[in-house]
N, C-alpha and C positions, 0 to 999 in steps of 0.2 A: 528912514528914521532920523538921520542926521539933519536933513532938510527941515522936517517937522519940528525937531528939537530947537533948531535955530529960529524958526518962525515963532514958536511959542515962548521961547526963552526959558525953557525948563526941560528936565529929563523926561524922555518918553520910553515906553516899553512896548515892544512888538508883541501883539497877541495873534493876529491872523496875518500870516505872511504868504507870499506867493513865490513860485519859481521865477527866476530872473526873466524868462521870456513871456511870462503870463502877465496880463494886465487886469485892472479892476479893483475890487474892494480890498482895502487893507484896514486893519483895526489896531489901534494903539491904546495903551493905558497911560495914565499920568502918575500912577503910584504902584508900588509893588503889591499893595493890598488889593487894588482893583485888578491887577494882572492875575493874581491867584484866583480871585473870584470868577473871572471870566474864563480862565483856563480850566477851572473845574466844570464849567458848563460844557466846554468842548469835550472833556473827559467823559462826562455823563451823556454826551450826544444830545444836548438840549439846545444846540445851535444848528439852524438849517442853513445850508449853503447851496447856491445854484450857480452854475457856470454855463456859458454858451461856447460851443466849439464848432469850427468848420472842419469837416473831415472829408477824406477821400472816399468816393464811391456813394452808392445809394444804400442807405441804412434801412433797417426794419423801422416800422412805425414806433415801436416801443420795445425795450428789452432791459434786462438787468444782468450784471456780471457779478458773480460771487466767486472771486478767485483770490486766494491768499497771496500777499506780496511781501517782499523784504527789501531793505535798502541796499544790502550788499550780500554777496554769495555766501559769506560765512555767518550771516544772521538768520535767526529762525523766522519762518514765514508767519505773518499775522493776518487775521481775517480782514478782508477788504471787500466792500459791497458798494456798487455804483449803479444808479438807475439812469437810463437814457431814454430820451423821447425826441423823435425827429420833428423839427419845426418847419423846415423847408428843404427843398431839393432843387438843385440846378442841373438839369439833364445835359447829356452830351449834345453838343451842337449849340449850346447857349454862349459859348466862348467863341469869339469871332475867328481867332487865329489858332485855336486849339480845340477843334470840334469833338475830340474824343474824351475830353475831360468831363468828369462827373464829380460834384461835391454836394454834401448835405450839411445842414446846420442842425445841431442837436443841443437840446437842453440837458444838462447833466446834474444829477443830485448825488453827491457822495455821502453815504451813510456812515462811513468810517473816515479816518484821516491818516492815510499812509503816504509814503514817499512816492511822488509822481503817480498817484493812484489813477486819476482820470486819464492821463497820458498812456499809462501801461494798459489799463482796461480797454481803451479804444484801440490800441494796437492789437490786443488779444482778440478784439471783435472783428479785426480785419479792416478797420476804418481809422487809420492813424490821422492825427491832427495835421492839417495843412501847416507847413512851416516848422513842424517838429523834426529837427535834424538829429535827434537822439533815437526816437522810436519810429520815425516816419519813413516815407519812400522818397529818396533823394531826387530821383528823376521826375516824379510827379510834383514834388515841391517846387522844383525849378520851373516846370511848365506853368503851374498856378501863379508863381511869383511873377513870371513874365506877363501874365494877364492883369494882375492887380497892382503891379509896380512896387512891391516891397517883399521882404522875405521874413517878416515877423511871424511868430507862432500865433495861430488863430484860436487862442483860448483866453477867455475873459471871465473873471469872477464878477457876476452881475448882481447877486443878491446875498444878503446876510441877515438872518432874523433870530432874535433871542429876547428873552425877558431880562431886563436889567436886574442884576443880582441885588442891588441896593434899593432901587426905587420901585421895582415891580412893574415898571412901564415896558410895554412892548416896543422893541427897537427894530426898525426895518430900514436897512441901508441898501440903496440901489446905485449901480454904476452902469448906465446904458452903454452899449457898445460905442467905441470911438469911430470917428468918420472914416477911418481906413479899414474897417472891418467889413468883409464880404457880407452881403445881404443887409447892410446897415439900414437901408430904407425900410425893408420888411420888418426887421427886429424892432426898430424904433417906433413902429406903429402899434406894436403889441401892447395891450392894456397892462400886462404884468410888469413891463419895464417903465418905471416912473422916473421923474427927475431925481437927480442926486440930492441927498439931504445930508 
């Protein structure tokens, strides 16, 4: 936010933020009025978000988790729903020096907006995100990191879609996976992932 503020030379307000280890689409407003308008869209669930995650193991082709979550143990649990779809699978043996590794890439669509929702729901599914040192498998993370040369969490916000609350124009924002993302070549060929705008 500070970098963008300095680039634009004016105050900015964060609308769509990400966990520190997550990469991808961010959304900012240039006024408090705009911030409130778009925040209302999130509250009404009129904004569609999509993420890609590289996870441990072979997942189902498609599934949905409806498991309530809370930010802290003393907070009340709130409804949390996430839809998952397997996009690709790298079987055991495809890693040269770690032949027992299996990883899948999944497209995730959260229908609610809860703390660490995708990360927690993938953990509950038995497929924690590669590089997630909070909910993941430390030994498996270390083995995958050795193969790909870095330890970052493999979760990326790739799409954000909504109707602009003032102009009524459809807004579609895309952030294709970065060069260090596993399966980058496969993902980058997908028609759904367009150039950043």
